[in-house]
PDB file with one MODEL, atoms N, CA, C and O in Angstrom:
MODEL        1
ATOM      1  N   ALA A   1      -5.726  -6.987  15.087  1.00  0.00           N
ATOM      2  CA  ALA A   1      -4.628  -6.079  15.393  1.00  0.00           C
ATOM      3  C   ALA A   1      -5.094  -5.078  16.435  1.00  0.00           C
ATOM      4  O   ALA A   1      -6.241  -4.632  16.428  1.00  0.00           O
ATOM      5  N   LYS A   2      -4.181  -4.738  17.327  1.00  0.00           N
ATOM      6  CA  LYS A   2      -4.489  -3.777  18.374  1.00  0.00           C
ATOM      7  C   LYS A   2      -3.230  -2.977  18.673  1.00  0.00           C
ATOM      8  O   LYS A   2      -2.132  -3.530  18.730  1.00  0.00           O
ATOM      9  N   ALA A   3      -3.397  -1.661  18.865  1.00  0.00           N
ATOM     10  CA  ALA A   3      -2.263  -0.785  19.138  1.00  0.00           C
ATOM     11  C   ALA A   3      -2.378  -0.168  20.516  1.00  0.00           C
ATOM     12  O   ALA A   3      -3.478   0.109  20.993  1.00  0.00           O
ATOM     13  N   ASP A   4      -1.235   0.046  21.155  1.00  0.00           N
ATOM     14  CA  ASP A   4      -1.249   0.787  22.412  1.00  0.00           C
ATOM     15  C   ASP A   4      -0.953   2.259  22.111  1.00  0.00           C
ATOM     16  O   ASP A   4      -0.706   2.617  20.959  1.00  0.00           O
ATOM     17  N   THR A   5      -0.976   3.094  23.118  1.00  0.00           N
ATOM     18  CA  THR A   5      -0.828   4.539  22.909  1.00  0.00           C
ATOM     19  C   THR A   5       0.592   4.948  22.502  1.00  0.00           C
ATOM     20  O   THR A   5       0.799   6.082  22.069  1.00  0.00           O
ATOM     21  N   SER A   6       1.560   4.058  22.631  1.00  0.00           N
ATOM     22  CA  SER A   6       2.919   4.369  22.179  1.00  0.00           C
ATOM     23  C   SER A   6       3.139   3.989  20.714  1.00  0.00           C
ATOM     24  O   SER A   6       4.199   4.281  20.158  1.00  0.00           O
ATOM     25  N   GLY A   7       2.157   3.344  20.079  1.00  0.00           N
ATOM     26  CA  GLY A   7       2.252   2.985  18.668  1.00  0.00           C
ATOM     27  C   GLY A   7       2.710   1.572  18.396  1.00  0.00           C
ATOM     28  O   GLY A   7       2.979   1.229  17.245  1.00  0.00           O
ATOM     29  N   ILE A   8       2.808   0.742  19.417  1.00  0.00           N
ATOM     30  CA  ILE A   8       3.161  -0.672  19.225  1.00  0.00           C
ATOM     31  C   ILE A   8       1.895  -1.435  18.864  1.00  0.00           C
ATOM     32  O   ILE A   8       0.911  -1.418  19.603  1.00  0.00           O
ATOM     33  N   VAL A   9       1.934  -2.103  17.719  1.00  0.00           N
ATOM     34  CA  VAL A   9       0.783  -2.845  17.209  1.00  0.00           C
ATOM     35  C   VAL A   9       1.075  -4.339  17.322  1.00  0.00           C
ATOM     36  O   VAL A   9       2.138  -4.803  16.909  1.00  0.00           O
ATOM     37  N   LYS A  10       0.143  -5.073  17.873  1.00  0.00           N
ATOM     38  CA  LYS A  10       0.246  -6.530  17.941  1.00  0.00           C
ATOM     39  C   LYS A  10      -0.765  -7.102  16.963  1.00  0.00           C
ATOM     40  O   LYS A  10      -1.969  -6.884  17.099  1.00  0.00           O
ATOM     41  N   ILE A  11      -0.266  -7.835  15.978  1.00  0.00           N
ATOM     42  CA  ILE A  11      -1.114  -8.439  14.938  1.00  0.00           C
ATOM     43  C   ILE A  11      -1.100  -9.953  15.149  1.00  0.00           C
ATOM     44  O   ILE A  11      -0.037 -10.570  15.209  1.00  0.00           O
ATOM     45  N   ILE A  12      -2.277 -10.537  15.260  1.00  0.00           N
ATOM     46  CA  ILE A  12      -2.409 -11.983  15.415  1.00  0.00           C
ATOM     47  C   ILE A  12      -3.394 -12.483  14.364  1.00  0.00           C
ATOM     48  O   ILE A  12      -4.444 -11.877  14.151  1.00  0.00           O
ATOM     49  N   TRP A  13      -3.056 -13.584  13.714  1.00  0.00           N
ATOM     50  CA  TRP A  13      -3.951 -14.162  12.715  1.00  0.00           C
ATOM     51  C   TRP A  13      -3.957 -15.678  12.857  1.00  0.00           C
ATOM     52  O   TRP A  13      -3.112 -16.262  13.536  1.00  0.00           O
ATOM     53  N   LYS A  14      -4.922 -16.294  12.204  1.00  0.00           N
ATOM     54  CA  LYS A  14      -5.049 -17.750  12.236  1.00  0.00           C
ATOM     55  C   LYS A  14      -3.959 -18.357  11.355  1.00  0.00           C
ATOM     56  O   LYS A  14      -3.806 -17.976  10.194  1.00  0.00           O
ATOM     57  N   ASN A  15      -3.218 -19.285  11.902  1.00  0.00           N
ATOM     58  CA  ASN A  15      -2.107 -19.921  11.199  1.00  0.00           C
ATOM     59  C   ASN A  15      -2.615 -20.831  10.076  1.00  0.00           C
ATOM     60  O   ASN A  15      -3.613 -21.532  10.247  1.00  0.00           O
ATOM     61  N   ASN A  16      -1.931 -20.819   8.934  1.00  0.00           N
ATOM     62  CA  ASN A  16      -2.272 -21.728   7.836  1.00  0.00           C
ATOM     63  C   ASN A  16      -1.929 -23.160   8.234  1.00  0.00           C
ATOM     64  O   ASN A  16      -1.050 -23.382   9.066  1.00  0.00           O
ATOM     65  N   LYS A  17      -2.618 -24.122   7.646  1.00  0.00           N
ATOM     66  CA  LYS A  17      -2.431 -25.533   8.001  1.00  0.00           C
ATOM     67  C   LYS A  17      -1.621 -26.309   6.961  1.00  0.00           C
ATOM     68  O   LYS A  17      -1.350 -27.492   7.170  1.00  0.00           O
ATOM     69  N   GLU A  18      -1.227 -25.688   5.854  1.00  0.00           N
ATOM     70  CA  GLU A  18      -0.487 -26.387   4.812  1.00  0.00           C
ATOM     71  C   GLU A  18       0.857 -26.890   5.345  1.00  0.00           C
ATOM     72  O   GLU A  18       1.535 -26.191   6.097  1.00  0.00           O
ATOM     73  N   LYS A  19       1.227 -28.088   4.956  1.00  0.00           N
ATOM     74  CA  LYS A  19       2.481 -28.680   5.423  1.00  0.00           C
ATOM     75  C   LYS A  19       3.702 -27.994   4.822  1.00  0.00           C
ATOM     76  O   LYS A  19       4.780 -28.028   5.415  1.00  0.00           O
ATOM     77  N   ASP A  20       3.550 -27.371   3.653  1.00  0.00           N
ATOM     78  CA  ASP A  20       4.694 -26.729   3.014  1.00  0.00           C
ATOM     79  C   ASP A  20       4.736 -25.215   3.266  1.00  0.00           C
ATOM     80  O   ASP A  20       5.384 -24.484   2.517  1.00  0.00           O
ATOM     81  N   LEU A  21       4.061 -24.749   4.300  1.00  0.00           N
ATOM     82  CA  LEU A  21       4.077 -23.333   4.649  1.00  0.00           C
ATOM     83  C   LEU A  21       5.483 -22.920   5.077  1.00  0.00           C
ATOM     84  O   LEU A  21       6.088 -23.555   5.941  1.00  0.00           O
ATOM     85  N   PHE A  22       5.995 -21.855   4.470  1.00  0.00           N
ATOM     86  CA  PHE A  22       7.313 -21.351   4.823  1.00  0.00           C
ATOM     87  C   PHE A  22       7.227 -20.156   5.770  1.00  0.00           C
ATOM     88  O   PHE A  22       7.994 -20.051   6.727  1.00  0.00           O
ATOM     89  N   GLY A  23       6.287 -19.263   5.490  1.00  0.00           N
ATOM     90  CA  GLY A  23       6.158 -18.084   6.333  1.00  0.00           C
ATOM     91  C   GLY A  23       5.186 -17.084   5.743  1.00  0.00           C
ATOM     92  O   GLY A  23       4.436 -17.391   4.817  1.00  0.00           O
ATOM     93  N   TYR A  24       5.212 -15.878   6.296  1.00  0.00           N
ATOM     94  CA  TYR A  24       4.275 -14.827   5.891  1.00  0.00           C
ATOM     95  C   TYR A  24       5.024 -13.529   5.620  1.00  0.00           C
ATOM     96  O   TYR A  24       6.108 -13.296   6.155  1.00  0.00           O
ATOM     97  N   LYS A  25       4.431 -12.699   4.790  1.00  0.00           N
ATOM     98  CA  LYS A  25       4.855 -11.320   4.597  1.00  0.00           C
ATOM     99  C   LYS A  25       3.668 -10.438   4.973  1.00  0.00           C
ATOM    100  O   LYS A  25       2.517 -10.788   4.711  1.00  0.00           O
ATOM    101  N   ILE A  26       3.951  -9.307   5.579  1.00  0.00           N
ATOM    102  CA  ILE A  26       2.892  -8.420   6.048  1.00  0.00           C
ATOM    103  C   ILE A  26       3.026  -7.069   5.364  1.00  0.00           C
ATOM    104  O   ILE A  26       4.124  -6.538   5.198  1.00  0.00           O
ATOM    105  N   TYR A  27       1.878  -6.529   4.972  1.00  0.00           N
ATOM    106  CA  TYR A  27       1.807  -5.262   4.232  1.00  0.00           C
ATOM    107  C   TYR A  27       0.899  -4.296   4.983  1.00  0.00           C
ATOM    108  O   TYR A  27      -0.033  -4.707   5.673  1.00  0.00           O
ATOM    109  N   ARG A  28       1.193  -2.990   4.834  1.00  0.00           N
ATOM    110  CA  ARG A  28       0.439  -1.969   5.557  1.00  0.00           C
ATOM    111  C   ARG A  28       0.148  -0.787   4.638  1.00  0.00           C
ATOM    112  O   ARG A  28       0.912  -0.485   3.721  1.00  0.00           O
ATOM    113  N   ALA A  29      -0.994  -0.118   4.911  1.00  0.00           N
ATOM    114  CA  ALA A  29      -1.366   1.111   4.206  1.00  0.00           C
ATOM    115  C   ALA A  29      -2.159   1.990   5.162  1.00  0.00           C
ATOM    116  O   ALA A  29      -2.729   1.506   6.140  1.00  0.00           O
ATOM    117  N   ASN A  30      -2.190   3.281   4.872  1.00  0.00           N
ATOM    118  CA  ASN A  30      -2.985   4.219   5.679  1.00  0.00           C
ATOM    119  C   ASN A  30      -4.417   4.327   5.193  1.00  0.00           C
ATOM    120  O   ASN A  30      -5.298   4.783   5.921  1.00  0.00           O
ATOM    121  N   TYR A  31      -4.645   3.903   3.954  1.00  0.00           N
ATOM    122  CA  TYR A  31      -5.991   3.938   3.368  1.00  0.00           C
ATOM    123  C   TYR A  31      -6.242   2.600   2.694  1.00  0.00           C
ATOM    124  O   TYR A  31      -5.326   2.014   2.117  1.00  0.00           O
ATOM    125  N   GLU A  32      -7.460   2.119   2.763  1.00  0.00           N
ATOM    126  CA  GLU A  32      -7.782   0.772   2.269  1.00  0.00           C
ATOM    127  C   GLU A  32      -7.470   0.569   0.795  1.00  0.00           C
ATOM    128  O   GLU A  32      -7.039  -0.515   0.402  1.00  0.00           O
ATOM    129  N   HIS A  33      -7.679   1.585  -0.023  1.00  0.00           N
ATOM    130  CA  HIS A  33      -7.543   1.398  -1.470  1.00  0.00           C
ATOM    131  C   HIS A  33      -6.256   1.974  -2.044  1.00  0.00           C
ATOM    132  O   HIS A  33      -6.142   2.121  -3.261  1.00  0.00           O
ATOM    133  N   GLU A  34      -5.278   2.307  -1.192  1.00  0.00           N
ATOM    134  CA  GLU A  34      -3.983   2.738  -1.702  1.00  0.00           C
ATOM    135  C   GLU A  34      -3.062   1.531  -1.815  1.00  0.00           C
ATOM    136  O   GLU A  34      -3.417   0.432  -1.389  1.00  0.00           O
ATOM    137  N   GLU A  35      -1.883   1.734  -2.387  1.00  0.00           N
ATOM    138  CA  GLU A  35      -0.928   0.640  -2.511  1.00  0.00           C
ATOM    139  C   GLU A  35      -0.369   0.290  -1.131  1.00  0.00           C
ATOM    140  O   GLU A  35       0.001   1.172  -0.356  1.00  0.00           O
ATOM    141  N   TYR A  36      -0.313  -1.001  -0.840  1.00  0.00           N
ATOM    142  CA  TYR A  36       0.202  -1.476   0.438  1.00  0.00           C
ATOM    143  C   TYR A  36       1.713  -1.664   0.331  1.00  0.00           C
ATOM    144  O   TYR A  36       2.216  -2.120  -0.696  1.00  0.00           O
ATOM    145  N   SER A  37       2.426  -1.315   1.387  1.00  0.00           N
ATOM    146  CA  SER A  37       3.880  -1.469   1.435  1.00  0.00           C
ATOM    147  C   SER A  37       4.234  -2.634   2.335  1.00  0.00           C
ATOM    148  O   SER A  37       3.636  -2.824   3.394  1.00  0.00           O
ATOM    149  N   GLN A  38       5.218  -3.417   1.902  1.00  0.00           N
ATOM    150  CA  GLN A  38       5.664  -4.537   2.731  1.00  0.00           C
ATOM    151  C   GLN A  38       6.402  -3.974   3.940  1.00  0.00           C
ATOM    152  O   GLN A  38       7.285  -3.128   3.796  1.00  0.00           O
ATOM    153  N   ILE A  39       6.039  -4.442   5.126  1.00  0.00           N
ATOM    154  CA  ILE A  39       6.684  -3.951   6.348  1.00  0.00           C
ATOM    155  C   ILE A  39       7.615  -4.986   6.953  1.00  0.00           C
ATOM    156  O   ILE A  39       8.378  -4.664   7.864  1.00  0.00           O
ATOM    157  N   THR A  40       7.571  -6.212   6.474  1.00  0.00           N
ATOM    158  CA  THR A  40       8.479  -7.243   6.970  1.00  0.00           C
ATOM    159  C   THR A  40       9.707  -7.288   6.072  1.00  0.00           C
ATOM    160  O   THR A  40       9.597  -7.172   4.851  1.00  0.00           O
ATOM    161  N   THR A  41      10.876  -7.456   6.682  1.00  0.00           N
ATOM    162  CA  THR A  41      12.097  -7.532   5.885  1.00  0.00           C
ATOM    163  C   THR A  41      12.405  -8.962   5.472  1.00  0.00           C
ATOM    164  O   THR A  41      13.056  -9.189   4.453  1.00  0.00           O
ATOM    165  N   GLY A  42      11.953  -9.901   6.237  1.00  0.00           N
ATOM    166  CA  GLY A  42      12.146 -11.316   5.930  1.00  0.00           C
ATOM    167  C   GLY A  42      10.801 -12.004   5.941  1.00  0.00           C
ATOM    168  O   GLY A  42       9.796 -11.452   5.493  1.00  0.00           O
ATOM    169  N   PHE A  43      10.799 -13.211   6.457  1.00  0.00           N
ATOM    170  CA  PHE A  43       9.569 -13.981   6.549  1.00  0.00           C
ATOM    171  C   PHE A  43       9.190 -14.151   8.007  1.00  0.00           C
ATOM    172  O   PHE A  43      10.044 -14.426   8.850  1.00  0.00           O
ATOM    173  N   VAL A  44       7.929 -13.989   8.300  1.00  0.00           N
ATOM    174  CA  VAL A  44       7.416 -14.217   9.652  1.00  0.00           C
ATOM    175  C   VAL A  44       7.021 -15.675   9.730  1.00  0.00           C
ATOM    176  O   VAL A  44       6.201 -16.138   8.937  1.00  0.00           O
ATOM    177  N   LYS A  45       7.591 -16.403  10.671  1.00  0.00           N
ATOM    178  CA  LYS A  45       7.337 -17.845  10.780  1.00  0.00           C
ATOM    179  C   LYS A  45       6.135 -18.171  11.650  1.00  0.00           C
ATOM    180  O   LYS A  45       5.547 -19.244  11.512  1.00  0.00           O
ATOM    181  N   ASP A  46       5.764 -17.266  12.541  1.00  0.00           N
ATOM    182  CA  ASP A  46       4.660 -17.502  13.461  1.00  0.00           C
ATOM    183  C   ASP A  46       3.450 -16.695  13.001  1.00  0.00           C
ATOM    184  O   ASP A  46       3.543 -15.950  12.026  1.00  0.00           O
ATOM    185  N   SER A  47       2.331 -16.831  13.679  1.00  0.00           N
ATOM    186  CA  SER A  47       1.122 -16.087  13.308  1.00  0.00           C
ATOM    187  C   SER A  47       0.913 -14.881  14.222  1.00  0.00           C
ATOM    188  O   SER A  47      -0.214 -14.531  14.571  1.00  0.00           O
ATOM    189  N   ILE A  48       2.028 -14.258  14.600  1.00  0.00           N
ATOM    190  CA  ILE A  48       1.986 -13.043  15.411  1.00  0.00           C
ATOM    191  C   ILE A  48       3.111 -12.133  14.927  1.00  0.00           C
ATOM    192  O   ILE A  48       4.196 -12.598  14.578  1.00  0.00           O
ATOM    193  N   TYR A  49       2.836 -10.829  14.911  1.00  0.00           N
ATOM    194  CA  TYR A  49       3.837  -9.861  14.456  1.00  0.00           C
ATOM    195  C   TYR A  49       3.625  -8.553  15.207  1.00  0.00           C
ATOM    196  O   TYR A  49       2.492  -8.154  15.475  1.00  0.00           O
ATOM    197  N   TYR A  50       4.717  -7.898  15.540  1.00  0.00           N
ATOM    198  CA  TYR A  50       4.652  -6.593  16.196  1.00  0.00           C
ATOM    199  C   TYR A  50       5.114  -5.530  15.214  1.00  0.00           C
ATOM    200  O   TYR A  50       6.178  -5.652  14.608  1.00  0.00           O
ATOM    201  N   ASP A  51       4.317  -4.499  15.064  1.00  0.00           N
ATOM    202  CA  ASP A  51       4.605  -3.383  14.178  1.00  0.00           C
ATOM    203  C   ASP A  51       4.643  -2.111  15.016  1.00  0.00           C
ATOM    204  O   ASP A  51       4.146  -2.094  16.142  1.00  0.00           O
ATOM    205  N   THR A  52       5.225  -1.059  14.479  1.00  0.00           N
ATOM    206  CA  THR A  52       5.228   0.244  15.129  1.00  0.00           C
ATOM    207  C   THR A  52       4.637   1.254  14.164  1.00  0.00           C
ATOM    208  O   THR A  52       5.056   1.335  13.010  1.00  0.00           O
ATOM    209  N   ILE A  53       3.668   2.021  14.631  1.00  0.00           N
ATOM    210  CA  ILE A  53       3.031   3.034  13.803  1.00  0.00           C
ATOM    211  C   ILE A  53       3.192   4.410  14.442  1.00  0.00           C
ATOM    212  O   ILE A  53       3.474   4.527  15.635  1.00  0.00           O
ATOM    213  N   GLU A  54       3.010   5.426  13.645  1.00  0.00           N
ATOM    214  CA  GLU A  54       3.017   6.806  14.125  1.00  0.00           C
ATOM    215  C   GLU A  54       1.663   7.093  14.762  1.00  0.00           C
ATOM    216  O   GLU A  54       0.625   6.914  14.124  1.00  0.00           O
ATOM    217  N   VAL A  55       1.668   7.533  16.006  1.00  0.00           N
ATOM    218  CA  VAL A  55       0.399   7.819  16.678  1.00  0.00           C
ATOM    219  C   VAL A  55      -0.001   9.288  16.545  1.00  0.00           C
ATOM    220  O   VAL A  55      -1.174   9.624  16.711  1.00  0.00           O
ATOM    221  N   ASN A  56       0.948  10.156  16.253  1.00  0.00           N
ATOM    222  CA  ASN A  56       0.645  11.578  16.055  1.00  0.00           C
ATOM    223  C   ASN A  56       0.246  11.800  14.604  1.00  0.00           C
ATOM    224  O   ASN A  56       0.979  12.425  13.837  1.00  0.00           O
ATOM    225  N   SER A  57      -0.895  11.296  14.242  1.00  0.00           N
ATOM    226  CA  SER A  57      -1.383  11.351  12.869  1.00  0.00           C
ATOM    227  C   SER A  57      -2.884  11.607  12.877  1.00  0.00           C
ATOM    228  O   SER A  57      -3.598  11.169  13.779  1.00  0.00           O
ATOM    229  N   LEU A  58      -3.344  12.314  11.869  1.00  0.00           N
ATOM    230  CA  LEU A  58      -4.783  12.542  11.727  1.00  0.00           C
ATOM    231  C   LEU A  58      -5.456  11.406  10.963  1.00  0.00           C
ATOM    232  O   LEU A  58      -6.682  11.364  10.866  1.00  0.00           O
ATOM    233  N   THR A  59      -4.662  10.486  10.422  1.00  0.00           N
ATOM    234  CA  THR A  59      -5.209   9.306   9.756  1.00  0.00           C
ATOM    235  C   THR A  59      -5.799   8.394  10.822  1.00  0.00           C
ATOM    236  O   THR A  59      -5.090   7.947  11.724  1.00  0.00           O
ATOM    237  N   GLU A  60      -7.081   8.121  10.719  1.00  0.00           N
ATOM    238  CA  GLU A  60      -7.799   7.417  11.774  1.00  0.00           C
ATOM    239  C   GLU A  60      -7.483   5.928  11.852  1.00  0.00           C
ATOM    240  O   GLU A  60      -7.475   5.358  12.943  1.00  0.00           O
ATOM    241  N   ASN A  61      -7.221   5.287  10.710  1.00  0.00           N
ATOM    242  CA  ASN A  61      -7.043   3.841  10.667  1.00  0.00           C
ATOM    243  C   ASN A  61      -5.735   3.457   9.996  1.00  0.00           C
ATOM    244  O   ASN A  61      -5.118   4.255   9.289  1.00  0.00           O
ATOM    245  N   VAL A  62      -5.330   2.223  10.232  1.00  0.00           N
ATOM    246  CA  VAL A  62      -4.216   1.589   9.546  1.00  0.00           C
ATOM    247  C   VAL A  62      -4.753   0.276   8.998  1.00  0.00           C
ATOM    248  O   VAL A  62      -5.519  -0.413   9.673  1.00  0.00           O
ATOM    249  N   TYR A  63      -4.355  -0.076   7.772  1.00  0.00           N
ATOM    250  CA  TYR A  63      -4.847  -1.288   7.120  1.00  0.00           C
ATOM    251  C   TYR A  63      -3.693  -2.263   6.908  1.00  0.00           C
ATOM    252  O   TYR A  63      -2.577  -1.858   6.582  1.00  0.00           O
ATOM    253  N   TYR A  64      -3.970  -3.530   7.093  1.00  0.00           N
ATOM    254  CA  TYR A  64      -2.968  -4.580   6.934  1.00  0.00           C
ATOM    255  C   TYR A  64      -3.494  -5.668   5.993  1.00  0.00           C
ATOM    256  O   TYR A  64      -4.695  -5.926   5.917  1.00  0.00           O
ATOM    257  N   LYS A  65      -2.548  -6.299   5.275  1.00  0.00           N
ATOM    258  CA  LYS A  65      -2.810  -7.501   4.488  1.00  0.00           C
ATOM    259  C   LYS A  65      -1.666  -8.468   4.740  1.00  0.00           C
ATOM    260  O   LYS A  65      -0.545  -8.059   5.043  1.00  0.00           O
ATOM    261  N   ILE A  66      -1.964  -9.755   4.611  1.00  0.00           N
ATOM    262  CA  ILE A  66      -0.953 -10.793   4.831  1.00  0.00           C
ATOM    263  C   ILE A  66      -0.905 -11.711   3.616  1.00  0.00           C
ATOM    264  O   ILE A  66      -1.934 -12.014   3.011  1.00  0.00           O
ATOM    265  N   VAL A  67       0.310 -12.150   3.264  1.00  0.00           N
ATOM    266  CA  VAL A  67       0.529 -13.114   2.187  1.00  0.00           C
ATOM    267  C   VAL A  67       1.280 -14.299   2.781  1.00  0.00           C
ATOM    268  O   VAL A  67       2.271 -14.114   3.488  1.00  0.00           O
ATOM    269  N   ALA A  68       0.822 -15.504   2.503  1.00  0.00           N
ATOM    270  CA  ALA A  68       1.523 -16.719   2.933  1.00  0.00           C
ATOM    271  C   ALA A  68       2.412 -17.192   1.786  1.00  0.00           C
ATOM    272  O   ALA A  68       2.069 -17.031   0.614  1.00  0.00           O
ATOM    273  N   LEU A  69       3.544 -17.769   2.132  1.00  0.00           N
ATOM    274  CA  LEU A  69       4.460 -18.317   1.130  1.00  0.00           C
ATOM    275  C   LEU A  69       4.761 -19.765   1.459  1.00  0.00           C
ATOM    276  O   LEU A  69       4.890 -20.138   2.625  1.00  0.00           O
ATOM    277  N   ASP A  70       4.872 -20.589   0.398  1.00  0.00           N
ATOM    278  CA  ASP A  70       5.242 -21.979   0.627  1.00  0.00           C
ATOM    279  C   ASP A  70       6.762 -22.119   0.560  1.00  0.00           C
ATOM    280  O   ASP A  70       7.464 -21.124   0.382  1.00  0.00           O
ATOM    281  N   LYS A  71       7.267 -23.320   0.699  1.00  0.00           N
ATOM    282  CA  LYS A  71       8.717 -23.548   0.747  1.00  0.00           C
ATOM    283  C   LYS A  71       9.418 -23.286  -0.578  1.00  0.00           C
ATOM    284  O   LYS A  71      10.647 -23.246  -0.632  1.00  0.00           O
ATOM    285  N   HIS A  72       8.645 -23.106  -1.649  1.00  0.00           N
ATOM    286  CA  HIS A  72       9.212 -22.732  -2.946  1.00  0.00           C
ATOM    287  C   HIS A  72       9.041 -21.235  -3.202  1.00  0.00           C
ATOM    288  O   HIS A  72       9.269 -20.758  -4.313  1.00  0.00           O
ATOM    289  N   TYR A  73       8.638 -20.500  -2.166  1.00  0.00           N
ATOM    290  CA  TYR A  73       8.419 -19.048  -2.200  1.00  0.00           C
ATOM    291  C   TYR A  73       7.246 -18.630  -3.088  1.00  0.00           C
ATOM    292  O   TYR A  73       7.183 -17.479  -3.522  1.00  0.00           O
ATOM    293  N   ASN A  74       6.329 -19.538  -3.359  1.00  0.00           N
ATOM    294  CA  ASN A  74       5.123 -19.193  -4.098  1.00  0.00           C
ATOM    295  C   ASN A  74       4.172 -18.459  -3.155  1.00  0.00           C
ATOM    296  O   ASN A  74       3.816 -18.990  -2.103  1.00  0.00           O
ATOM    297  N   PRO A  75       3.756 -17.239  -3.521  1.00  0.00           N
ATOM    298  CA  PRO A  75       2.879 -16.479  -2.626  1.00  0.00           C
ATOM    299  C   PRO A  75       1.412 -16.844  -2.811  1.00  0.00           C
ATOM    300  O   PRO A  75       0.981 -17.237  -3.895  1.00  0.00           O
ATOM    301  N   SER A  76       0.667 -16.706  -1.740  1.00  0.00           N
ATOM    302  CA  SER A  76      -0.787 -16.815  -1.824  1.00  0.00           C
ATOM    303  C   SER A  76      -1.324 -15.479  -2.338  1.00  0.00           C
ATOM    304  O   SER A  76      -0.558 -14.543  -2.568  1.00  0.00           O
ATOM    305  N   VAL A  77      -2.605 -15.399  -2.510  1.00  0.00           N
ATOM    306  CA  VAL A  77      -3.216 -14.104  -2.792  1.00  0.00           C
ATOM    307  C   VAL A  77      -3.198 -13.306  -1.495  1.00  0.00           C
ATOM    308  O   VAL A  77      -3.067 -13.875  -0.411  1.00  0.00           O
ATOM    309  N   PHE A  78      -3.330 -11.987  -1.606  1.00  0.00           N
ATOM    310  CA  PHE A  78      -3.396 -11.158  -0.416  1.00  0.00           C
ATOM    311  C   PHE A  78      -4.640 -11.516   0.397  1.00  0.00           C
ATOM    312  O   PHE A  78      -5.693 -11.837  -0.154  1.00  0.00           O
ATOM    313  N   SER A  79      -4.494 -11.455   1.688  1.00  0.00           N
ATOM    314  CA  SER A  79      -5.677 -11.608   2.540  1.00  0.00           C
ATOM    315  C   SER A  79      -6.578 -10.401   2.316  1.00  0.00           C
ATOM    316  O   SER A  79      -6.160  -9.397   1.739  1.00  0.00           O
ATOM    317  N   LYS A  80      -7.791 -10.508   2.769  1.00  0.00           N
ATOM    318  CA  LYS A  80      -8.654  -9.331   2.752  1.00  0.00           C
ATOM    319  C   LYS A  80      -8.031  -8.309   3.689  1.00  0.00           C
ATOM    320  O   LYS A  80      -7.456  -8.686   4.711  1.00  0.00           O
ATOM    321  N   PRO A  81      -8.131  -7.031   3.366  1.00  0.00           N
ATOM    322  CA  PRO A  81      -7.546  -6.041   4.272  1.00  0.00           C
ATOM    323  C   PRO A  81      -8.274  -6.038   5.615  1.00  0.00           C
ATOM    324  O   PRO A  81      -9.497  -6.162   5.672  1.00  0.00           O
ATOM    325  N   PHE A  82      -7.525  -5.898   6.665  1.00  0.00           N
ATOM    326  CA  PHE A  82      -8.161  -5.732   7.969  1.00  0.00           C
ATOM    327  C   PHE A  82      -7.710  -4.402   8.551  1.00  0.00           C
ATOM    328  O   PHE A  82      -6.559  -3.988   8.409  1.00  0.00           O
ATOM    329  N   VAL A  83      -8.647  -3.758   9.204  1.00  0.00           N
ATOM    330  CA  VAL A  83      -8.458  -2.393   9.683  1.00  0.00           C
ATOM    331  C   VAL A  83      -8.163  -2.390  11.175  1.00  0.00           C
ATOM    332  O   VAL A  83      -8.737  -3.155  11.950  1.00  0.00           O
ATOM    333  N   MET A  84      -7.245  -1.501  11.550  1.00  0.00           N
ATOM    334  CA  MET A  84      -6.946  -1.299  12.950  1.00  0.00           C
ATOM    335  C   MET A  84      -7.097   0.192  13.233  1.00  0.00           C
ATOM    336  O   MET A  84      -6.519   1.029  12.539  1.00  0.00           O
ATOM    337  N   LYS A  85      -7.860   0.505  14.235  1.00  0.00           N
ATOM    338  CA  LYS A  85      -8.086   1.893  14.602  1.00  0.00           C
ATOM    339  C   LYS A  85      -6.846   2.430  15.313  1.00  0.00           C
ATOM    340  O   LYS A  85      -6.368   1.840  16.282  1.00  0.00           O
ATOM    341  N   ARG A  86      -6.337   3.547  14.822  1.00  0.00           N
ATOM    342  CA  ARG A  86      -5.162   4.180  15.416  1.00  0.00           C
ATOM    343  C   ARG A  86      -5.539   4.773  16.772  1.00  0.00           C
ATOM    344  O   ARG A  86      -6.627   5.336  16.899  1.00  0.00           O
ATOM    345  N   PRO A  87      -4.682   4.668  17.791  1.00  0.00           N
ATOM    346  CA  PRO A  87      -5.006   5.276  19.088  1.00  0.00           C
ATOM    347  C   PRO A  87      -5.245   6.779  18.944  1.00  0.00           C
ATOM    348  O   PRO A  87      -4.494   7.467  18.253  1.00  0.00           O
ATOM    349  N   ASP A  88      -6.267   7.274  19.583  1.00  0.00           N
ATOM    350  CA  ASP A  88      -6.619   8.696  19.495  1.00  0.00           C
ATOM    351  C   ASP A  88      -5.935   9.449  20.628  1.00  0.00           C
ATOM    352  O   ASP A  88      -6.441   9.508  21.749  1.00  0.00           O
ATOM    353  N   ILE A  89      -4.771  10.026  20.315  1.00  0.00           N
ATOM    354  CA  ILE A  89      -4.057  10.783  21.341  1.00  0.00           C
ATOM    355  C   ILE A  89      -3.928  12.262  20.975  1.00  0.00           C
ATOM    356  O   ILE A  89      -3.367  13.044  21.742  1.00  0.00           O
ATOM    357  N   ILE A  90      -4.444  12.645  19.808  1.00  0.00           N
ATOM    358  CA  ILE A  90      -4.365  14.052  19.362  1.00  0.00           C
ATOM    359  C   ILE A  90      -5.562  14.814  19.898  1.00  0.00           C
ATOM    360  O   ILE A  90      -5.696  16.011  19.645  1.00  0.00           O
TER     361      ILE A  90
ENDMDL
END
C-alpha cells in the first residue's frame, strides 16, 4: 500500500488462485491491535483497491487486513496486518 499527499491510498496484493474465489473485503485500523473496520461496501473482484485516508493526523501509520470469500460467501482468515506509513504533511 502506498499513499500520496492528498490521502489517496493504492493497495495491491497477490491474487488468490482458487477457482471458486468470489472477491475480497478490506479492513482498516489506525493501530495494529485495535479492532479493524470494514472499508469496502461490497466485494472487490480484483487485487487492487483505492482507499482515502485523513492526512492531517498525528497517527503515523494505517493498518490493513484482507479477507477472501468464495462463491458461497465463506470467508478466509484475515491476512496478516500490513502497515502503510501515512504521508507526513504536518
